[in-house]
C-alpha positions in Angstrom: 0.0 0.0 0.0 1.5 3.3 -1.1 1.1 6.3 1.2 1.3 10.0 0.4 2.4 10.8 3.9 4.7 9.1 6.4 2.5 10.3 9.2 -0.4 8.6 7.6 1.6 5.4 7.1 2.7 5.3 10.7 -0.8 5.8 12.0 -2.2 3.1 9.8 0.6 0.7 10.9 -0.3 1.3 14.6 -4.1 0.7 14.0 -3.3 -2.4 12.0 -1.7 -3.9 15.1 -5.1 -4.2 16.7 -6.7 -7.7 16.6 -8.9 -8.2 13.6 -7.9 -5.0 11.9 -6.2 -5.2 8.6 -4.5 -2.4 6.6 -7.6 -1.4 4.7 -9.7 -1.1 7.9 -6.8 0.7 9.6 -6.7 3.2 6.8 -10.4 3.8 6.9 -10.2 4.4 10.7 -7.3 6.8 10.3 -9.0 8.7 7.5 -12.1 8.9 9.7 -10.1 10.5 12.5 -8.6 13.0 10.1 -12.1 14.2 9.3 -13.0 14.9 13.0 -12.3 18.0 14.9 -8.9 18.2 16.6 -10.7 18.3 20.0 -12.5 15.1 19.4 -9.3 13.3 18.2 -7.4 14.6 21.3 -10.3 13.3 23.5 -10.0 9.9 21.8 -6.2 9.9 22.3 -6.6 11.1 26.0 -9.1 8.3 26.7 -6.8 5.6 25.4 -3.8 7.0 27.2 -5.7 7.4 30.5 -7.0 3.8 30.1 -3.5 2.4 29.7 -1.9 4.4 32.5 -4.6 4.4 35.1 -6.5 1.1 34.7 -6.2 -1.4 37.6 -7.0 -5.0 38.2 -9.2 -5.8 41.2 -7.0 -7.2 43.9 -9.7 -9.7 44.8 -11.1 -11.0 41.5 -8.6 -9.6 38.9 -11.3 -8.1 36.8 -10.5 -4.8 35.1 -11.4 -1.9 37.5 -11.0 1.8 38.2 -10.4 1.0 41.9 -8.3 -1.4 43.9 -11.4 -3.4 44.5 -14.0 -3.5 41.7 -17.7 -2.6 42.2 -18.8 -6.2 42.1 -16.5 -7.4 44.8 -17.3 -4.3 47.0 -21.0 -4.6 46.7 -22.9 -5.8 49.7 -25.8 -6.9 47.5 -23.7 -9.6 45.8 -23.6 -13.2 47.1 -20.0 -13.6 48.3 -20.5 -17.4 48.8 -20.9 -17.9 45.0 -17.7 -17.5 42.9 -17.9 -17.7 39.2 -14.6 -18.6 37.4 -14.2 -17.0 34.0 -11.4 -16.5 31.4 -11.4 -12.7 31.1 -13.3 -9.5 31.5 -15.4 -10.0 28.4 -16.9 -13.1 30.1 -17.8 -11.1 33.2 -19.5 -8.5 31.0 -21.4 -11.3 29.1 -22.7 -12.9 32.3 -23.6 -9.6 33.8 -25.7 -8.7 30.8 -27.9 -11.8 31.4 -29.1 -10.4 34.8 -29.2 -14.0 36.0 -26.2 -14.0 38.3 -25.7 -12.3 41.6 -22.5 -13.8 42.9 -18.9 -12.7 42.5 -16.2 -13.6 40.0 -12.6 -14.7 39.7 -10.9 -13.8 36.4 -8.1 -16.3 35.4 -6.7 -14.1 32.7 -6.7 -16.9 30.1 -6.9 -20.7 29.7 -4.4 -23.4 30.0 -3.1 -24.1 26.5 0.2 -26.1 26.2 0.2 -25.6 22.5 0.4 -21.8 23.1 2.8 -22.1 26.0 0.2 -21.1 28.6 0.4 -23.1 31.8 -1.3 -22.8 35.2 1.5 -20.5 36.4 0.5 -17.9 33.8 -3.0 -17.7 35.2 -4.5 -16.3 38.4 -4.8 -19.8 39.9 -2.6 -19.4 42.9 -4.4 -16.2 43.8 -7.7 -18.1 43.6 -6.5 -20.8 46.0 -5.2 -18.1 48.4 -8.5 -16.2 48.1 -10.6 -19.3 48.9 -8.6 -20.0 52.1 -10.0 -16.8 53.7 -13.3 -16.4 51.8 -16.9 -17.4 52.7 -17.3 -19.2 49.3 -19.5 -22.2 49.3 -19.9 -22.9 45.6 -17.6 -22.5 42.6 -19.1 -22.2 39.1 -16.8 -23.0 36.2 -18.0 -20.7 33.5 -15.3 -21.3 30.9 -15.6 -21.7 27.1 -16.7 -25.1 25.8 -13.3 -25.7 24.2 -10.5 -28.2 24.8 -8.6 -25.4 26.6 -11.6 -24.6 28.7 -12.1 -28.2 29.7 -8.4 -28.7 30.4 -8.5 -25.7 32.7 -11.6 -26.9 34.6 -10.0 -30.3 35.0 -6.8 -28.7 36.5 -8.8 -26.4 38.8 -10.9 -29.3 40.0 -7.7 -31.0 41.2 -6.4 -27.8 42.9 -9.7 -27.1 44.7 -10.2 -30.6 46.2 -8.7 -29.3 49.4 -11.7 -27.1 50.0 -15.1 -28.2 51.1 -16.8 -26.5 48.2 -19.6 -27.4 45.8 -18.1 -27.4 42.3 -20.5 -26.8 39.4 -20.2 -26.0 35.7 -22.6 -24.1 33.4 -25.0 -26.3 31.5 -24.0 -27.2 28.0 -26.6 -25.3 26.1 -23.4 -23.9 24.7 -22.0 -26.0 21.8 -18.6 -27.5 22.2 -16.0 -25.1 20.7 -18.2 -22.1 21.6 -16.6 -19.0 23.1 -18.5 -17.7 26.1 -18.5 -14.0 24.9 -20.3 -14.9 21.7 -23.2 -16.8 23.2 -26.5 -15.0 23.3 -27.7 -13.7 26.6 -30.7 -16.0 27.0 -28.7 -19.1 26.4 -25.9 -18.0 28.7 -28.4 -17.0 31.4 -30.0 -20.4 31.2 -26.6 -22.1 31.4 -25.8 -20.2 34.6 -29.2 -20.9 36.3 -29.3 -24.5 35.2 -25.7 -25.3 36.1 -24.9 -28.9 37.1 -22.4 -30.4 39.5 -19.0 -30.7 37.9 -18.8 -34.5 38.5 -22.1 -35.0 36.6 -20.8 -33.0 33.6 -17.9 -35.4 33.1 -20.3 -38.1 31.9 -22.0 -35.9 29.3 
C-alpha cells in the first residue's frame, strides 16, 4: 500500500496492530479521525492514554477496574458465597448482561493451553487458591468456554480445589462444544448459569 504521507503510514501501521484490523480497515479508521475536529481526536487519544496508564485489576477477583477493589466485589448486594470462574473481563460482561447471576467472580486471565505455551503459572490460579482460604465461598461455578482449553483448565482447577469443602459446578452445556462464552446470546448464557450442574455430573455428558 502506497502512502502519500509518512505520518499517515505510521498511524495506519499502529491501528493495523489491533486484533482483527487489517491495513484497509486501519486506513479507513485513520481517515475517519482526520475528518474529525482536533478536539475530538485529542479526546480519543486522551481516553486511550488514560485507560492504559490508570486502569487497575481488582486485587480480589482480577477483573479490570477503576479502583483497587471492583464494584462487584465491593457490593454488599452480591452473594459472596458464590464465585464464578471466568477466562477474562469479556466473560464477566457477558454474564452480567444476562441479569441471571448475583455472585462474584474470579478472572483467570486466560486458559491453560500447552500448544500456546500457557500453563497454570501464567493464570490467576494461585491467587484463587489463596482467596478461597479466607473467603466465605460455598460454591464455585466454572464458566469457561466449551473448548479443549476450557475443559483442560476446569480439570486442573478441580484438582487444585479438592482441598476445600466446596460445591463445584459448571454451566449447563446449552453452549455448543467449541463455543466462546463471549459470543453466546444472553438468553442461552443466562439459562446455562441458572441450570448449572455439579462438575462431577458434567464429566459423563
